[in-house]
C-alpha positions as CSV (number, residue, x, y, z in Angstrom):
1,X,114.3,85.7,77.0
2,X,115.0,86.2,73.2
3,X,113.5,89.2,71.9
4,X,114.0,90.6,68.2
5,X,112.6,93.7,66.9
6,X,111.6,94.1,62.8
7,X,112.0,98.0,62.0
8,X,111.1,98.2,58.8
9,X,109.8,100.8,55.6
10,X,107.7,98.3,53.9
11,X,104.0,98.1,54.2
12,X,102.1,94.4,55.8
13,X,98.5,94.3,55.8
14,X,97.6,92.0,58.9
15,X,98.0,89.3,57.8
16,X,101.4,89.3,56.1
17,X,102.2,90.9,59.7
18,X,101.4,88.0,61.0
19,X,102.7,85.5,58.8
20,X,105.9,87.3,59.5
21,X,106.1,87.7,63.3
22,X,105.5,83.4,63.4
23,X,108.1,83.0,61.6
24,X,110.9,85.0,63.1
25,X,109.4,83.7,66.6
26,X,110.6,79.7,64.9
27,X,113.2,81.2,63.7
28,X,114.8,82.8,66.5
29,X,114.0,80.1,68.8
30,X,115.8,77.2,65.9
31,X,118.3,79.4,66.0
32,X,119.1,80.0,69.4
33,X,118.5,76.6,71.0
34,X,115.8,78.0,73.2
35,X,112.0,77.4,73.7
36,X,110.0,79.8,71.4
37,X,107.9,80.1,74.6
38,X,109.6,82.0,75.7
39,X,110.6,84.5,72.5
40,X,109.4,87.7,71.7
41,X,108.9,89.0,68.4
42,X,108.2,93.3,67.6
43,X,107.1,94.4,64.0
44,X,106.9,98.0,63.7
45,X,106.4,98.1,59.9
46,X,105.7,101.6,57.3
47,X,107.9,103.5,59.0
48,X,109.7,106.4,57.0
49,X,113.3,105.6,57.0
50,X,116.4,105.8,54.7
51,X,120.0,103.6,54.3
52,X,122.2,105.5,52.1
53,X,120.2,108.0,51.2
54,X,117.8,106.0,49.9
55,X,113.9,105.1,50.9
56,X,113.8,101.9,48.9
57,X,113.0,98.5,50.7
58,X,114.9,98.0,53.9
59,X,115.1,97.2,57.5
60,X,116.9,97.4,60.8
61,X,117.2,94.5,63.3
62,X,117.6,94.0,67.1
63,X,118.2,90.9,68.0
64,X,119.0,90.9,72.3
65,X,118.6,87.1,74.1
66,X,120.8,86.3,77.8
67,X,123.8,84.4,76.7
68,X,124.3,85.2,72.9
69,X,127.1,83.3,71.9
70,X,129.2,85.9,70.1
71,X,130.9,83.4,67.7
72,X,127.2,83.2,66.2
73,X,127.1,86.6,65.6
74,X,127.8,86.3,61.9
75,X,125.4,83.0,61.1
76,X,122.6,84.4,63.0
77,X,122.9,87.6,60.7
78,X,122.8,85.6,57.4
79,X,120.0,83.6,58.6
80,X,117.7,86.3,59.8
81,X,119.0,88.6,56.6
82,X,117.3,85.5,54.2
83,X,114.4,85.9,56.0
84,X,114.1,89.0,56.0
85,X,114.8,89.3,52.5
86,X,112.5,86.2,51.7
87,X,109.4,87.3,53.6
88,X,110.1,91.6,53.0
89,X,111.6,91.7,49.6
90,X,114.2,94.0,50.7
91,X,118.1,93.6,49.6
92,X,120.0,91.6,52.1
93,X,122.7,94.5,51.9
94,X,120.0,97.1,52.8
95,X,119.1,95.5,55.8
96,X,121.1,96.0,59.7
97,X,121.3,94.0,62.6
98,X,122.3,95.0,66.3
99,X,123.7,92.1,68.3
100,X,123.1,92.6,72.3
101,X,124.4,90.3,74.8
102,X,122.0,90.5,78.3
103,X,123.1,90.0,81.5
104,X,120.7,87.7,82.9
105,X,120.4,90.5,86.2
106,X,119.2,92.9,83.7
107,X,116.7,91.4,81.8
108,X,113.5,90.4,83.7
109,X,110.0,89.0,83.6
110,X,107.4,87.1,85.4
111,X,108.0,89.7,88.3
112,X,111.4,88.2,88.6
113,X,115.4,88.7,86.3
114,X,116.7,85.1,84.8
């Protein structure tokens, strides 16, 4: 189950939040080649955040997935930065992304593990 958490200091109304999460869900499924039915998106908006001593628009993303391909992180970073930059009007050099490869036995769902 891929999980993308988006943390940002940008405010968004309810409609914009839903639209961003829907776009991100489709994009993560596409990028990882996994069914969207397993993709979870968490959005944390309007948070007090600083990067390089500035509270200019910024975002911190966490992408966690089973079998996250090591060699794919550069292309994943490019695609996710492009999405967030476009949708939230954040410069790509103000977006950090943490990638985590989850082991199947450490990821639970529906009362089981993968």
